C-alpha positions in Angstrom: 0.0 0.1 0.1 2.8 2.5 1.0 4.7 1.7 -2.8 1.5 3.4 -4.6 1.9 6.3 -3.3 5.7 6.7 -4.2 5.1 5.7 -7.3 2.5 8.5 -7.8 5.1 11.2 -6.4 7.8 9.9 -9.1 5.5 9.6 -12.2 4.6 13.5 -10.9 8.0 14.5 -10.7 8.6 13.1 -14.1 5.9 15.2 -16.2 7.3 18.3 -14.1 10.4 17.8 -15.0 9.5 17.0 -18.9 7.2 20.3 -18.6 9.9 22.0 -17.5 12.3 21.0 -20.2 10.2 21.7 -22.9 9.4 25.2 -22.0 13.4 25.5 -21.4 13.4 24.0 -25.2 11.4 26.6 -26.5 12.8 29.8 -24.6 16.2 28.7 -26.3 14.9 28.3 -29.8 13.1 31.9 -29.6 16.3 33.2 -27.9 18.1 31.7 -30.6 15.9 33.4 -33.3 16.1 36.5 -32.1 19.9 36.4 -31.8 19.9 35.2 -35.4 17.4 38.1 -36.6 19.9 40.6 -34.5 22.7 39.3 -36.4 21.2 39.9 -39.7 21.8 43.3 -41.2 19.2 45.4 -42.9 21.8 45.4 -46.0 25.4 44.8 -46.9 27.2 47.5 -48.6 30.5 46.4 -50.7 31.7 49.1 -52.5 28.9 51.0 -54.5 26.6 48.0 -54.4 24.1 47.4 -51.6 22.8 43.7 -50.7 19.6 42.9 -49.0 20.1 39.4 -47.2 17.1 37.0 -47.5 16.5 37.6 -43.9 16.5 41.3 -44.2 13.2 43.0 -43.1 13.9 45.5 -46.1 13.0 43.2 -48.0 9.2 43.4 -47.0 9.2 46.9 -47.2 11.2 47.6 -50.7 9.3 47.6 -54.1 11.2 47.1 -57.1 9.6 47.4 -60.6 10.9 47.8 -64.6 11.7 51.0 -66.1 8.6 51.5 -68.3 8.7 53.7 -72.0 6.5 56.5 -72.8 5.9 58.2 -75.9 2.5 59.9 -75.4 2.6 63.9 -75.6 3.3 65.6 -72.5 0.7 68.8 -71.6 2.6 71.5 -70.6 0.2 73.0 -67.9 0.3 77.1 -67.2 -1.9 79.0 -65.0 -3.3 81.7 -67.5 -5.7 85.0 -67.1 -8.6 86.1 -69.6 -8.1 89.5 -71.0 -10.0 91.4 -73.3 -8.2 92.0 -76.8 -6.6 95.9 -76.7 -7.4 95.7 -80.6 -11.4 95.5 -80.1 -11.1 97.8 -77.0 -12.1 101.4 -77.3 -11.8 104.0 -74.3 -14.5 106.8 -74.6 -12.9 110.4 -73.9 -14.6 113.3 -73.3 -14.3 115.3 -76.9 -14.6 118.6 -75.2 -14.5 119.9 -71.8 -18.0 119.9 -70.0 -20.6 118.4 -67.9 -22.7 115.2 -68.5 -26.5 115.8 -68.5 -27.7 112.4 -69.1 -26.1 108.8 -69.1 -28.0 106.5 -71.4 -26.0 103.5 -70.8 -24.9 101.5 -68.0 -22.1 99.3 -66.9 -21.9 95.5 -68.7 -24.9 97.0 -71.4 -24.1 95.8 -75.0 -24.2 98.7 -77.5 -24.3 98.7 -80.9 -22.2 101.7 -83.7 -23.6 104.8 -83.4 -26.1 104.0 -80.3 -26.4 107.0 -78.1 -24.2 107.0 -75.3 -24.5 109.9 -73.2 -25.5 114.0 -73.7 -23.3 116.9 -72.4 -23.0 120.4 -72.3 -20.1 122.2 -73.3 -19.3 125.9 -73.8 -16.2 124.6 -75.8 -18.2 122.6 -78.6 -21.1 125.7 -78.7 -18.2 128.1 -79.4 -16.8 126.1 -82.3 -20.4 125.6 -83.3 -20.8 129.3 -83.5 -17.7 129.8 -85.0 -18.2 127.6 -88.2 -21.7 129.4 -88.4 -20.0 132.7 -88.5 -17.2 131.8 -90.8 -20.4 130.1 -93.2 -21.9 133.1 -93.6 -18.8 135.2 -93.7 -18.1 133.1 -96.7 -21.1 133.2 -98.2 -21.1 137.1 -98.2 -17.4 137.1 -99.7 -18.3 134.9 -102.0 -21.3 137.4 -103.2 -19.3 140.2 -103.0 -16.3 139.3 -105.3 -19.1 137.6 -107.8 -20.6 141.2 -108.2 -17.3 142.8 -108.4 -16.5 140.3 -111.3 -19.6 141.4 -113.1 -19.2 145.1 -112.4 -15.6 144.4 -114.0 -16.5 142.8 -117.0 -19.1 145.7 -117.7 -15.6 148.1 -117.4 -17.5 150.2 -114.7 -16.0 149.4 -111.7 -12.1 149.7 -110.3 -9.1 146.9 -110.3 -8.2 147.1 -106.9 -11.9 146.5 -105.6 -12.0 143.1 -107.2 -8.7 142.4 -106.0 -9.7 143.7 -102.4 -13.0 141.6 -102.7 -11.1 138.2 -103.9 -8.3 138.8 -100.9 -11.5 138.7 -98.7 -13.1 136.2 -100.0 -9.8 134.1 -99.6 -9.5 134.6 -95.9 -12.9 133.8 -95.5 -12.5 130.3 -97.2 -9.3 129.7 -95.0 -11.5 131.3 -91.9 -14.0 128.8 -92.6 -11.9 125.6 -93.3 -10.2 126.6 -90.0 -13.5 126.7 -87.7 -14.9 123.3 -90.1 -11.4 121.5 -88.9 -12.0 122.5 -85.4 -15.3 121.3 -85.4 -14.6 117.9 -86.8 -12.0 117.4 -84.7 -14.4 117.9 -81.4 -16.6 115.6 -83.2 -14.0 113.2 -84.0 -14.7 110.6 -80.7 -18.4 110.4 -81.6 -19.7 113.8 -80.5 -23.1 115.6 -82.7 -24.4 118.4 -81.5 -27.7 117.9 -80.1 -29.7 121.1 -80.6 -28.5 124.1 -83.2 -27.0 126.0 -81.1 -24.2 123.6 -79.9 -24.9 123.8 -76.5 -25.8 120.3 -75.9 -24.2 117.4 -77.8 -24.4 113.9 -78.0 -21.7 111.0 -77.8 -22.2 108.4 -79.5 -20.5 104.7 -79.7 -17.7 104.4 -82.2 -17.7 100.6 -82.3 -20.1 97.7 -80.9 -19.3 95.8 -77.9 -20.2 95.8 -73.9 -19.6 98.7 -71.6 -16.7 96.7 -69.2 -15.6 100.0 -67.4 -17.7 103.3 -66.3 -16.4 106.2 -64.7 -18.5 109.1 -65.4 -22.5 109.8 -63.9 -24.9 112.5 -64.7 -24.1 115.8 -63.3 -20.6 115.3 -63.2 -17.9 116.9 -65.1 -15.6 115.9 -67.4 -12.8 118.2 -68.0 -9.7 115.8 -68.5 -9.5 114.9 -72.1 -6.9 112.0 -71.2 -9.7 110.3 -68.6 -11.9 107.8 -70.2 -15.8 108.2 -69.7 -16.0 104.3 -70.1 -14.4 101.8 -72.2 -16.3 99.6 -75.0 -14.8 96.0 -75.5 -15.9 93.8 -78.3 -15.8 90.3 -76.0 -16.6 88.3 -79.2 -12.7 87.3 -79.3 -10.9 87.4 -76.4 -7.0 86.3 -75.2 -5.6 84.1 -72.6 -2.3 85.2 -71.5 0.1 82.5 -69.7 3.7 83.3 -68.8 5.9 80.5 -70.2 9.3 79.3 -68.7 12.5 80.5 -70.4 13.3 76.8 -70.4 10.3 75.7 -72.2 9.9 78.4 -74.8 10.7 75.8 -77.7 7.8 73.8 -76.8 5.7 76.9 -77.6 4.8 78.0 -81.1 2.9 80.7 -82.9 -0.3 79.1 -84.1 -0.1 76.0 -81.9 -3.4 74.5 -80.9 -3.8 75.0 -76.7 -6.4 73.6 -74.6 -7.8 75.8 -72.3 -10.0 75.1 -68.7 -11.8 77.7 -66.6 -12.4 76.7 -62.9 -15.9 78.6 -63.6 -16.7 75.7 -65.6 -15.0 72.7 -64.4 -15.3 69.3 -66.6 -15.5 72.2 -69.7 -12.6 72.6 -72.2 -12.4 74.9 -74.7 -9.5 75.4 -77.4 -7.6 78.3 -78.9 -4.3 79.3 -80.7 -1.0 81.2 -80.0 -1.2 84.3 -81.3 1.3 86.2 -80.1 4.7 85.1 -78.5 6.6 87.9 -76.4 10.3 88.9 -78.1 11.1 89.9 -74.3 11.3 87.9 -71.0 10.4 89.6 -67.8 13.1 90.6 -65.6 12.1 89.4 -62.6 10.8 85.8 -63.6 12.4 85.0 -66.6 9.3 84.1 -68.2 7.7 85.0 -71.9 4.4 86.4 -72.1 1.8 84.3 -74.7 -1.1 85.3 -75.9 -3.8 82.8 -77.3 -6.9 83.5 -78.9 -10.1 82.3 -78.2 -13.9 82.5 -79.6 -16.2 83.5 -76.9 -19.4 83.4 -78.6 -21.4 81.8 -75.8 -20.0 84.6 -73.5 -18.7 82.4 -70.9 -15.2 84.0 -71.1 -14.9 87.2 -68.7 -12.1 89.2 -68.7 -9.9 88.6 -65.5 -10.9 85.3 -65.0 -8.5 82.6 -64.2 -8.0 80.2 -66.4 -5.2 77.2 -67.3 -3.7 76.4 -70.7 -2.5 73.0 -71.7 0.2 73.2 -74.4 0.7 69.8 -76.1 4.1 69.0 -76.5 5.4 66.2 -78.6 7.9 63.5 -77.1 10.1 60.6 -78.3 9.6 57.6 -76.4 11.5 57.5 -73.1 12.0 55.5 -69.9 9.4 56.9 -67.5 9.6 56.0 -63.6 7.3 56.5 -60.5 8.2 60.1 -59.1 8.7 57.7 -55.5 11.4 56.2 -57.3 13.5 59.3 -57.4 15.8 60.4 -54.3 18.0 63.5 -54.0 21.7 63.1 -53.1 23.3 66.1 -52.3 22.0 68.3 -55.8 21.8 65.3 -57.7 18.6 63.5 -58.6 19.1 59.5 -58.0 17.5 55.6 -58.2 18.3 52.7 -56.9 18.9 50.4 -59.6 19.0 46.4 -59.2 22.4 44.9 -60.9 21.4 41.2 -59.4 18.7 39.8 -57.4 18.2 42.3 -54.3 21.4 43.7 -55.3 21.3 47.5 -55.9 23.5 50.7 -56.8 23.0 54.2 -56.9 22.5 56.1 -60.1 22.3 59.4 -61.2 19.2 60.3 -63.5 18.2 63.6 -65.4 14.9 63.9 -65.3 12.5 65.4 -67.9 8.6 66.5 -67.7 7.0 65.2 -64.4 3.1 64.4 -64.7 0.5 62.1 -62.7 2.9 60.6 -60.6 5.5 59.5 -63.1 8.9 61.2 -64.4 10.5 61.0 -67.8 14.2 60.1 -67.7 16.2 62.2 -70.2 19.6 60.2 -69.0 20.9 57.2 -66.9 18.4 54.9 -67.1 17.2 52.4 -69.9 14.1 51.0 -70.8 13.8 47.6 -68.8 16.2 48.5 -65.9 14.5 47.7 -62.5 14.4 50.3 -59.7 13.5 50.6 -56.5 9.9 52.3 -56.3 9.5 52.1 -52.7 11.1 52.3 -49.6 14.3 53.6 -51.4 15.0 55.8 -48.9 15.9 52.9 -46.5 19.1 52.2 -48.5 20.2 56.0 -47.7 23.1 56.5 -46.0 
């Protein structure tokens, strides 16, 4: 009876010892694994080569892919602005010093050539009208006198000196009439015509058709500065889109080149224009050249001073292309890590071209088919 408890105790001791030994074995294996992992470096550098060991955690953090080829046209995108064409923009200046009596149009109105814009009163215009009428009367009188003296002379009853005097007076009257007529016509050159026989009131009419894009006068206001525009009329059926092209991109822009236009005001819509002007002079502060793009505005969607985006199509030969995530700066150089053997890389300096849609064209330094690190390359930096 005493042997049973002893056997039970022995068996229990053996079980406990087995469990302890198994636990120690597991702990030993885990410690060995940790020691082995600690002994494996992330990468091994040999000269300019970087090798990723088989057990390195970097293998799961790097992405490598082949360099692709791209021969699509590059879209050179530049910010731009809508402007009225100065060739179709007219500043309405006061033809004479005076006062605005009535304003017949408002800002934004569309007017036709010959339409009445405003009525003014002007002492200068009235004086010019009066001077012309006096000169006309004097000319008619002088003409009548010279004709009468010629008749008398032909009848042999008049003195030669009287005819000479009459002809001299007639010549002077012609000159005075011409001067007065020229003066009044110069005052009417900006579309002003007399509104009454005395010339006290004058009508100012539109010299061209278009929209009133600026208005700086109101009824009752004096207009004495001959260089201060009363209003501006612009024909907005044809406008300009202006963009500033960087110096290094000028070779990609040609006169007559088609351009795609987008307006933030009309998302999803695309408009079309043509390069009509490229400045011969760079802006000294930005080193950019002004480029004007002619666009049709028949539907009136373009408004002067709107923001726009101009897209120039730039033809490109087939070039290597990589994700921009593959590009790493090394001092002042743009570099990539190229796989020269399985999980072995070298850093290579590249020259980039256009970047778009998350990809960069490579002009020098890579060949199509080369394998490069596209993710995690920064982990290989020194």
